[in-house]
N, C-alpha and C positions, 0 to 999 in steps of 0.2 A: 674564620681565619682567613686573612689576607696574606697572599705570598708576595714577598718583596723581590722585585726583579733586580738581579745582580747589575749595577751600572756597567760593568766590563760589556755586557752585551750589546749596548749601545756603540761602544768603540769598536766591536767588532763588526756591527753593522756598517758603521761609516767607513771602516777600511774595505770591506767587500763591496761597497758601493763604488768606492775608487777603483779596484782591483778588477772588478767586472765589465768595466768599460772596456771596448773595443781595443785591441792592442796594448792595454796597459800592463798586463802579466808579461807578454811578449817583450816590450821594451825593457821592463825591469830584468827580464832573464838576459837579454843581449846585452844592457850594460854590467851585468854581474859577470858573464863570462868574457867580457872585454878587459876585465881587471884595470879598470882606469877609465879615461874620459872618451867620448865618441863625439865627432864633429854630428850635426845634425843630418847632412845628406848620406853619411855612412849608416846612421843609424834609422833612418828612414827605408834604405834600401835592405838592411838586414830584416827589418819587420814587414818588407812587402806591403807599404799601406801609402795611402795619398799624404802629401806634405800637410793638409789641413789637419787630418786625424792625428798625425804623430804629434803636429805642434800643439793641438788641443791637450793629449794626453800629457805632453811633457809639462805644460802650464799646470795641469790638475796634480799630477805626480810632485811638481815642485811647491804648490800650494800646500799640499799635504805634508810635506817635508821628506819625501822620498827620493827625489832628484834634485841634485844642484846644478846650475846652470854656472859655466865658465865662461867668461869672455876675454878673450885676449886678441890675436890676429885674427881668430874665427870663434863662433861661439860653438861650446862643446857642452856635453852634459855627462854626469857622472851619479852612481849612488852616493847617498849620504850614509853616514853610520848607521842611523836608523833602520835603513833598508839592507844594509848588508847583512844585518840580523835576520831579515825576513827572507833573504834570498834562498836560503836552504829549504824553507818551506815551500817555496814556489817550485823549486827544483824537484823536490819530491811530488808534487802535484803532476808536473810533466812526466816524471818516471813512471807514477800510478797509472797514468793514461797509455803509456807506451805497453804495459805488461797487461791491461786490462782493456 
């Protein structure tokens, strides 16, 4: 008897692939706590990483639909609705790490 794999597992794997890259979770948490958009330089200093790493992660998060780039006088980033619903889960992981 063959057991069929739930297709949701593949979606979870895809999400984890994006989130486990260096600074991805940190960027999402910083944007969530900002309650709005942040310009690149503020985001870069908040996650204490190189501009190259932050730029790559933002592009990947944007491609996955978790971050939205806004262009006006400067370029800023904010969470999408999709990632707003993910933010409490990310926060709970940070909270768990603090207590364990």
